[in-house]
KOLBA-943518 format. One record per residue (C-alpha): residue number from 1; residue in three letters; x, y, z. Coordinates in pm, 1 decimal, always signed. Example, Ala and Ser with C-alpha at 12.3 -4.5 7.8 and 13.67 -1.06 7.14 Angstrom:
// residues 2
[1,'ALA',[+1230.0,-450.0,+780.0]]
[2,'SER',[+1367.0,-106.0,+714.0]]
***
This chain:
// residues 299
[1,'MET',[-2797.0,+10542.0,-5503.6]]
[2,'MET',[-2701.5,+10176.2,-5445.8]]
[3,'ARG',[-2853.0,+9946.1,-5697.5]]
[4,'VAL',[-2851.5,+9541.0,-5656.9]]
[5,'ASP',[-2855.2,+9355.8,-5978.5]]
[6,'PRO',[-3110.2,+9051.5,-5902.3]]
[7,'ARG',[-2854.7,+8831.3,-6079.5]]
[8,'PHE',[-2588.4,+8908.8,-5826.3]]
[9,'LEU',[-2846.9,+8846.3,-5579.8]]
[10,'ARG',[-2952.2,+8506.1,-5671.2]]
[11,'THR',[-2594.7,+8403.7,-5722.4]]
[12,'PHE',[-2506.4,+8508.9,-5374.9]]
[13,'VAL',[-2811.1,+8285.9,-5233.5]]
[14,'THR',[-2702.7,+7982.9,-5448.6]]
[15,'VAL',[-2351.8,+8000.9,-5328.8]]
[16,'ALA',[-2479.0,+8043.0,-4952.2]]
[17,'GLU',[-2709.3,+7786.8,-4974.0]]
[18,'LEU',[-2454.4,+7520.4,-5149.5]]
[19,'GLY',[-2171.8,+7636.8,-4958.1]]
[20,'SER',[-1949.0,+7632.7,-5285.3]]
[21,'PHE',[-1866.0,+7855.1,-5570.8]]
[22,'SER',[-1815.1,+7568.8,-5803.7]]
[23,'ALA',[-2128.0,+7417.8,-5699.9]]
[24,'ALA',[-2313.8,+7736.2,-5751.8]]
[25,'ALA',[-2143.0,+7780.5,-6094.3]]
[26,'GLU',[-2273.6,+7426.1,-6200.0]]
[27,'GLU',[-2637.9,+7499.2,-6067.8]]
[28,'LEU',[-2655.1,+7851.4,-6231.5]]
[29,'GLY',[-2485.8,+7768.8,-6552.9]]
[30,'TYR',[-2193.3,+8021.1,-6527.9]]
[31,'THR',[-1819.6,+7975.9,-6492.6]]
[32,'GLN',[-1669.9,+7966.5,-6136.9]]
[33,'SER',[-1492.4,+8292.0,-6213.4]]
[34,'GLY',[-1829.6,+8432.2,-6312.4]]
[35,'VAL',[-1996.2,+8352.1,-5986.2]]
[36,'SER',[-1701.5,+8516.5,-5820.0]]
[37,'GLN',[-1737.1,+8828.7,-5999.0]]
[38,'HIS',[-2103.8,+8842.6,-5923.9]]
[39,'VAL',[-2043.7,+8802.7,-5557.0]]
[40,'ALA',[-1771.1,+9058.3,-5567.7]]
[41,'ALA',[-1987.6,+9305.4,-5732.0]]
[42,'LEU',[-2255.0,+9261.9,-5490.3]]
[43,'GLU',[-2028.4,+9299.6,-5204.5]]
[44,'SER',[-1886.2,+9623.6,-5354.6]]
[45,'ALA',[-2260.2,+9740.9,-5423.7]]
[46,'LEU',[-2348.6,+9688.6,-5029.7]]
[47,'GLY',[-2011.5,+9797.7,-4910.6]]
[48,'ALA',[-1962.8,+9472.2,-4685.3]]
[49,'THR',[-1804.7,+9143.2,-4716.9]]
[50,'LEU',[-2098.2,+8879.2,-4754.3]]
[51,'LEU',[-1925.6,+8541.4,-4747.9]]
[52,'HIS',[-1621.1,+8375.3,-4572.4]]
[53,'ARG',[-1437.9,+8197.8,-4837.1]]
[54,'ARG',[-1267.3,+7926.1,-4659.6]]
[55,'PRO',[-1492.0,+7753.0,-4558.8]]
[56,'VAL',[-1766.7,+7935.2,-4772.1]]
[57,'ARG',[-2044.5,+8042.2,-4535.1]]
[58,'PRO',[-2224.9,+8375.8,-4495.3]]
[59,'THR',[-2079.0,+8660.8,-4271.8]]
[60,'ALA',[-2308.5,+8824.6,-4026.6]]
[61,'ALA',[-2400.2,+9079.1,-4317.9]]
[62,'GLY',[-2462.0,+8781.5,-4554.6]]
[63,'ALA',[-2678.6,+8598.4,-4312.7]]
[64,'ARG',[-2896.6,+8918.4,-4272.2]]
[65,'LEU',[-2916.5,+8984.1,-4660.2]]
[66,'LEU',[-3024.1,+8612.7,-4707.3]]
[67,'GLU',[-3311.7,+8703.8,-4500.0]]
[68,'HIS',[-3409.1,+8998.0,-4744.0]]
[69,'ALA',[-3310.9,+8796.1,-5041.3]]
[70,'HIS',[-3539.6,+8505.3,-5025.4]]
[71,'PRO',[-3891.5,+8704.2,-5035.7]]
[72,'ILE',[-3730.1,+8971.5,-5289.9]]
[73,'LEU',[-3632.6,+8683.2,-5540.1]]
[74,'LEU',[-3968.7,+8522.4,-5495.8]]
[75,'ARG',[-4159.1,+8844.6,-5557.5]]
[76,'LEU',[-3965.9,+8886.8,-5882.7]]
[77,'ASP',[-4020.0,+8517.0,-6002.6]]
[78,'ALA',[-4388.0,+8559.1,-5922.4]]
[79,'ALA',[-4409.8,+8905.2,-6115.4]]
[80,'ARG',[-4248.1,+8733.1,-6405.6]]
[81,'ALA',[-4481.4,+8439.8,-6410.4]]
[82,'ASP',[-4777.9,+8670.5,-6383.2]]
[83,'ILE',[-4666.5,+8867.2,-6694.0]]
[84,'ALA',[-4592.7,+8537.4,-6877.7]]
[85,'ARG',[-4954.6,+8422.1,-6777.2]]
[86,'MET',[-5115.4,+8735.4,-6929.1]]
[87,'ALA',[-4923.0,+8696.5,-7267.5]]
[88,'ALA',[-4974.1,+8311.3,-7307.1]]
[89,'ASP',[-5231.3,+8131.3,-7498.0]]
[90,'ALA',[-5447.3,+7858.8,-7345.6]]
[91,'PRO',[-5200.3,+7586.3,-7232.4]]
[92,'ALA',[-5180.4,+7239.9,-7313.3]]
[93,'ARG',[-5051.5,+7129.6,-6998.7]]
[94,'LEU',[-5176.2,+7173.2,-6649.4]]
[95,'ALA',[-4978.8,+7135.7,-6341.4]]
[96,'VAL',[-5156.1,+7122.7,-6000.4]]
[97,'GLY',[-5019.1,+7131.4,-5658.1]]
[98,'ALA',[-5169.7,+6943.3,-5371.7]]
[99,'THR',[-5079.1,+6919.0,-5010.6]]
[100,'PRO',[-5089.5,+6521.6,-4903.5]]
[101,'LEU',[-5434.8,+6553.7,-4727.2]]
[102,'ALA',[-5581.1,+6801.8,-4979.1]]
[103,'GLY',[-5580.7,+6553.6,-5269.2]]
[104,'SER',[-5961.3,+6483.1,-5226.2]]
[105,'SER',[-6227.5,+6335.0,-5442.2]]
[106,'ARG',[-6318.4,+6725.9,-5531.6]]
[107,'LEU',[-5995.1,+6771.9,-5690.8]]
[108,'ALA',[-6014.4,+6432.2,-5874.3]]
[109,'ALA',[-6350.4,+6527.7,-5999.4]]
[110,'ALA',[-6228.5,+6878.6,-6104.0]]
[111,'LEU',[-5940.4,+6730.2,-6314.9]]
[112,'GLU',[-6168.1,+6467.9,-6469.8]]
[113,'ARG',[-6392.2,+6754.3,-6581.5]]
[114,'LEU',[-6112.8,+6969.7,-6709.7]]
[115,'ARG',[-5974.5,+6657.9,-6913.8]]
[116,'ARG',[-6335.7,+6621.1,-7066.4]]
[117,'GLU',[-6336.3,+6974.4,-7157.1]]
[118,'THR',[-5973.5,+6960.8,-7298.7]]
[119,'PRO',[-5930.3,+6606.2,-7432.6]]
[120,'ARG',[-5558.2,+6676.7,-7505.9]]
[121,'LEU',[-5459.7,+6835.2,-7191.7]]
[122,'GLU',[-5165.6,+6694.1,-7001.7]]
[123,'VAL',[-5216.2,+6716.7,-6640.9]]
[124,'THR',[-4938.5,+6690.7,-6361.8]]
[125,'LEU',[-5022.7,+6653.2,-5999.8]]
[126,'ARG',[-4741.5,+6752.5,-5757.8]]
[127,'ILE',[-4777.2,+6640.4,-5391.8]]
[128,'ALA',[-4572.8,+6890.8,-5137.8]]
[129,'ASP',[-4619.7,+7087.7,-4835.9]]
[130,'ARG',[-4840.3,+7408.3,-4837.4]]
[131,'ARG',[-4548.2,+7655.5,-4865.7]]
[132,'ALA',[-4418.8,+7440.4,-5160.2]]
[133,'VAL',[-4744.1,+7466.2,-5332.4]]
[134,'ALA',[-4812.6,+7821.3,-5270.0]]
[135,'VAL',[-4473.5,+7930.5,-5388.7]]
[136,'GLY',[-4507.9,+7700.8,-5685.2]]
[137,'VAL',[-4827.8,+7878.3,-5798.9]]
[138,'ALA',[-4691.1,+8236.0,-5729.5]]
[139,'THR',[-4393.0,+8164.9,-5946.5]]
[140,'GLY',[-4561.2,+7988.1,-6228.5]]
[141,'ALA',[-4432.3,+7637.3,-6156.8]]
[142,'LEU',[-4785.5,+7543.0,-6089.0]]
[143,'ASP',[-5100.2,+7671.0,-6245.8]]
[144,'ALA',[-5308.5,+7598.9,-5926.1]]
[145,'GLY',[-5299.0,+7445.7,-5594.7]]
[146,'LEU',[-5509.3,+7262.9,-5331.0]]
[147,'VAL',[-5375.4,+7334.1,-4981.2]]
[148,'ASP',[-5480.5,+7238.3,-4630.1]]
[149,'GLY',[-5403.2,+7311.9,-4268.1]]
[150,'ILE',[-5558.9,+7416.5,-3923.8]]
[151,'ALA',[-5747.4,+7746.9,-3881.1]]
[152,'ALA',[-6022.0,+7896.3,-3671.2]]
[153,'PRO',[-6360.9,+7813.6,-3813.8]]
[154,'ASN',[-6429.9,+8046.3,-4105.4]]
[155,'ASP',[-6058.4,+8177.3,-4112.6]]
[156,'PRO',[-5832.5,+8154.7,-4424.0]]
[157,'LEU',[-5523.6,+7960.3,-4404.6]]
[158,'HIS',[-5188.6,+8147.8,-4360.1]]
[159,'LEU',[-4998.9,+8167.3,-4690.3]]
[160,'PRO',[-4648.4,+8285.4,-4718.4]]
[161,'ASP',[-4658.8,+8662.4,-4686.7]]
[162,'GLU',[-4440.7,+8724.8,-5008.0]]
[163,'VAL',[-4676.6,+8558.0,-5249.5]]
[164,'ARG',[-4991.9,+8695.8,-5393.7]]
[165,'LEU',[-5258.5,+8441.4,-5459.1]]
[166,'THR',[-5611.6,+8420.2,-5509.1]]
[167,'ALA',[-5770.9,+8180.0,-5230.1]]
[168,'LEU',[-6138.6,+8050.3,-5273.8]]
[169,'ALA',[-6343.4,+7974.6,-4975.7]]
[170,'GLY',[-6265.4,+7612.3,-4880.4]]
[171,'ALA',[-6428.4,+7313.8,-4715.3]]
[172,'GLU',[-6387.9,+7273.3,-4330.2]]
[173,'GLU',[-6386.1,+6944.5,-4127.5]]
[174,'PRO',[-6349.0,+6868.3,-3762.0]]
[175,'LEU',[-6039.5,+6775.2,-3609.1]]
[176,'VAL',[-5990.8,+6474.0,-3385.0]]
[177,'VAL',[-5690.4,+6343.1,-3175.9]]
[178,'ALA',[-5566.2,+6013.5,-3298.9]]
[179,'LEU',[-5492.9,+5766.1,-3020.7]]
[180,'PRO',[-5434.6,+5400.0,-2994.9]]
[181,'ARG',[-5760.3,+5212.8,-2923.0]]
[182,'GLU',[-5620.1,+5101.8,-2573.3]]
[183,'HIS',[-5517.4,+5462.8,-2459.7]]
[184,'PRO',[-5703.6,+5587.4,-2148.9]]
[185,'LEU',[-5836.8,+5902.7,-2360.5]]
[186,'ALA',[-5985.7,+5709.2,-2624.9]]
[187,'ARG',[-6289.7,+5617.6,-2413.2]]
[188,'LEU',[-6378.7,+6003.5,-2371.3]]
[189,'ASP',[-6645.2,+6177.7,-2602.5]]
[190,'ALA',[-6417.7,+6468.2,-2625.5]]
[191,'VAL',[-6091.8,+6606.2,-2541.3]]
[192,'GLY',[-5941.7,+6943.9,-2522.6]]
[193,'LEU',[-5609.3,+7022.6,-2663.5]]
[194,'ASP',[-5519.1,+7258.3,-2359.7]]
[195,'GLY',[-5475.9,+6937.8,-2147.2]]
[196,'LEU',[-5267.9,+6774.1,-2399.7]]
[197,'GLY',[-4972.8,+6985.4,-2402.2]]
[198,'ALA',[-4772.3,+6751.5,-2172.2]]
[199,'ALA',[-4838.9,+6458.1,-2383.4]]
[200,'ARG',[-4591.8,+6296.0,-2655.2]]
[201,'TRP',[-4697.5,+6376.9,-2997.4]]
[202,'ILE',[-4598.4,+6263.5,-3371.7]]
[203,'ASP',[-4445.2,+6548.3,-3546.1]]
[204,'ALA',[-4508.1,+6505.3,-3906.7]]
[205,'PRO',[-4505.3,+6814.2,-4086.5]]
[206,'GLY',[-4481.6,+6698.2,-4426.1]]
[207,'VAL',[-4847.2,+6540.6,-4403.7]]
[208,'LEU',[-5018.5,+6710.8,-4058.7]]
[209,'VAL',[-4983.7,+7051.3,-3897.3]]
[210,'SER',[-4632.5,+7087.5,-3733.8]]
[211,'LEU',[-4598.7,+7082.1,-3360.9]]
[212,'GLU',[-4450.7,+7435.0,-3385.2]]
[213,'GLU',[-4775.7,+7547.1,-3580.9]]
[214,'LEU',[-5005.0,+7353.9,-3340.3]]
[215,'ARG',[-4843.9,+7560.2,-3030.2]]
[216,'ALA',[-4889.5,+7895.2,-3203.0]]
[217,'ALA',[-5256.5,+7815.8,-3313.8]]
[218,'THR',[-5359.9,+7711.8,-2947.5]]
[219,'GLY',[-5123.5,+7936.0,-2742.2]]
[220,'VAL',[-5051.1,+7609.8,-2546.4]]
[221,'GLU',[-4693.6,+7526.4,-2435.4]]
[222,'GLY',[-4583.7,+7157.3,-2494.5]]
[223,'PHE',[-4665.8,+6941.5,-2780.7]]
[224,'GLU',[-4322.5,+6771.2,-2754.6]]
[225,'ALA',[-4242.2,+6529.6,-3030.6]]
[226,'GLY',[-4210.0,+6169.2,-2902.7]]
[227,'LEU',[-4103.9,+6088.1,-3265.4]]
[228,'ARG',[-4060.2,+6295.6,-3609.1]]
[229,'CYS',[-4197.3,+6159.5,-3912.7]]
[230,'GLU',[-4058.8,+6290.8,-4238.6]]
[231,'GLY',[-4243.0,+6243.1,-4569.7]]
[232,'SER',[-4624.0,+6254.7,-4666.3]]
[233,'ASP',[-4774.4,+5926.3,-4573.7]]
[234,'LEU',[-5034.0,+5940.2,-4356.3]]
[235,'SER',[-5094.7,+5584.0,-4289.1]]
[236,'ALA',[-4739.5,+5571.0,-4172.3]]
[237,'VAL',[-4818.2,+5818.5,-3905.2]]
[238,'LEU',[-5136.1,+5654.9,-3810.8]]
[239,'ALA',[-4916.2,+5323.7,-3765.2]]
[240,'LEU',[-4690.4,+5504.4,-3526.8]]
[241,'VAL',[-4995.7,+5639.6,-3342.1]]
[242,'ALA',[-5119.9,+5259.4,-3311.0]]
[243,'ALA',[-4788.9,+5137.7,-3172.9]]
[244,'GLY',[-4806.6,+5420.7,-2910.7]]
[245,'HIS',[-4514.4,+5651.6,-3028.6]]
[246,'GLY',[-4732.2,+5956.6,-2973.5]]
[247,'LEU',[-5062.9,+6117.7,-3054.5]]
[248,'ALA',[-5147.2,+6305.8,-3388.2]]
[249,'LEU',[-5406.7,+6605.2,-3476.2]]
[250,'VAL',[-5586.2,+6467.9,-3783.6]]
[251,'PRO',[-5905.0,+6550.4,-3986.9]]
[252,'ALA',[-6190.7,+6357.8,-3886.3]]
[253,'GLY',[-6211.6,+6186.9,-4240.3]]
[254,'ALA',[-5870.0,+6066.5,-4209.8]]
[255,'ILE',[-5908.9,+5851.9,-3902.5]]
[256,'ALA',[-6031.1,+5560.6,-4105.8]]
[257,'GLY',[-5679.2,+5492.6,-4257.9]]
[258,'GLY',[-5555.7,+5367.8,-3913.6]]
[259,'GLY',[-5776.7,+5071.7,-3913.0]]
[260,'ALA',[-5937.5,+4914.4,-3592.9]]
[261,'SER',[-5627.3,+5001.7,-3383.1]]
[262,'VAL',[-5656.1,+5384.1,-3412.3]]
[263,'VAL',[-5967.0,+5593.9,-3285.7]]
[264,'GLY',[-6029.7,+5958.3,-3328.6]]
[265,'VAL',[-6147.9,+6153.6,-3007.4]]
[266,'PRO',[-6320.5,+6492.2,-3120.5]]
[267,'LEU',[-6187.5,+6824.9,-2976.7]]
[268,'GLY',[-6411.9,+6951.7,-2707.8]]
[269,'ARG',[-6473.8,+7342.9,-2753.7]]
[270,'ALA',[-6329.2,+7312.0,-3086.1]]
[271,'ARG',[-6160.8,+7642.2,-3176.0]]
[272,'LEU',[-5968.7,+7486.0,-3481.7]]
[273,'VAL',[-6088.8,+7306.7,-3795.4]]
[274,'HIS',[-5907.4,+7123.3,-4082.0]]
[275,'ARG',[-5941.2,+7380.6,-4370.6]]
[276,'THR',[-5881.1,+7330.5,-4746.5]]
[277,'GLU',[-5856.7,+7606.3,-5011.3]]
[278,'LEU',[-5794.0,+7628.5,-5369.9]]
[279,'VAL',[-5531.1,+7889.9,-5464.2]]
[280,'HIS',[-5424.6,+8027.1,-5787.3]]
[281,'ALA',[-5263.8,+8341.0,-5945.4]]
[282,'GLY',[-5580.5,+8514.9,-6075.2]]
[283,'ALA',[-5870.1,+8492.4,-6325.0]]
[284,'GLY',[-5670.7,+8532.4,-6614.8]]
[285,'ASP',[-5560.5,+8179.7,-6647.1]]
[286,'SER',[-5880.3,+7995.4,-6773.1]]
[287,'LEU',[-5761.6,+7641.8,-6681.1]]
[288,'ALA',[-5687.7,+7755.4,-6334.0]]
[289,'SER',[-6018.3,+7916.3,-6324.5]]
[290,'ALA',[-6199.7,+7626.5,-6439.0]]
[291,'LEU',[-5998.7,+7413.7,-6200.5]]
[292,'SER',[-6138.3,+7647.6,-5919.0]]
[293,'ALA',[-6480.3,+7622.3,-6015.3]]
[294,'GLY',[-6459.6,+7227.8,-6018.3]]
[295,'VAL',[-6314.2,+7223.6,-5690.9]]
[296,'ASN',[-6489.8,+7515.3,-5488.1]]
[297,'PRO',[-6776.9,+7364.8,-5285.1]]
[298,'ALA',[-6965.3,+7662.0,-5376.2]]
[299,'GLY',[-6888.7,+7645.0,-5755.5]]
***
């Protein structure tokens, strides 16, 4: 029976992503010859060449293995973190992840409550995208996470398939289309997304739903980017809306950040809402559970 050593698999992934055996050796703390031996052993076990050597890049077999390797390594990291949580005493540090629009007043209040209950608790808040927060919680890099996105009313958010997390019922908020005040649609009482597929949009996946996800959620073709905005600054996105670079789909409560030059038109026949959920790895972590109770609107 073929056996694949997870260490060799991780080495292969690192080499493939960095495009260099020497860079992978530095990243992993191995010698370059050790990295080469790991890759060679993996190729021998699988009976296939996985990497072209000059330049270093995956072969067809290597590219296929990468598709399998990422979820396998993630599940291994998640299992290791899960066992570590069971054996750990109550931590003196708490690392919480949040997507840019999910760092709400409820989160601030929950953290304040935890710090009152545990005065010496050191809290770190990390802002990242939804996948990064979910993976961070699953692998133990984060104790809990607050994530947001679009969903049908009362439907849960989609999280990476390869992670197993507890997601608590979250808050839901209406979505609006952010427009410049002088835009012809700004005078409407409501607007349908099915009629806006041909409009120019701002693609800001670091802070808002990506246009790819919007197309998938609505089944509407189009939603082409007039401008792509990287980062997690909502005020910058709204400034771009005000300047006429494109439209944006935002939660109703966020529109005030655009000032008087941006208006939000509600969705007609709204089949989507902005949803926020608290995710953690299980009830065994007392601090994460307490945070869950503090953030959960029903708690």
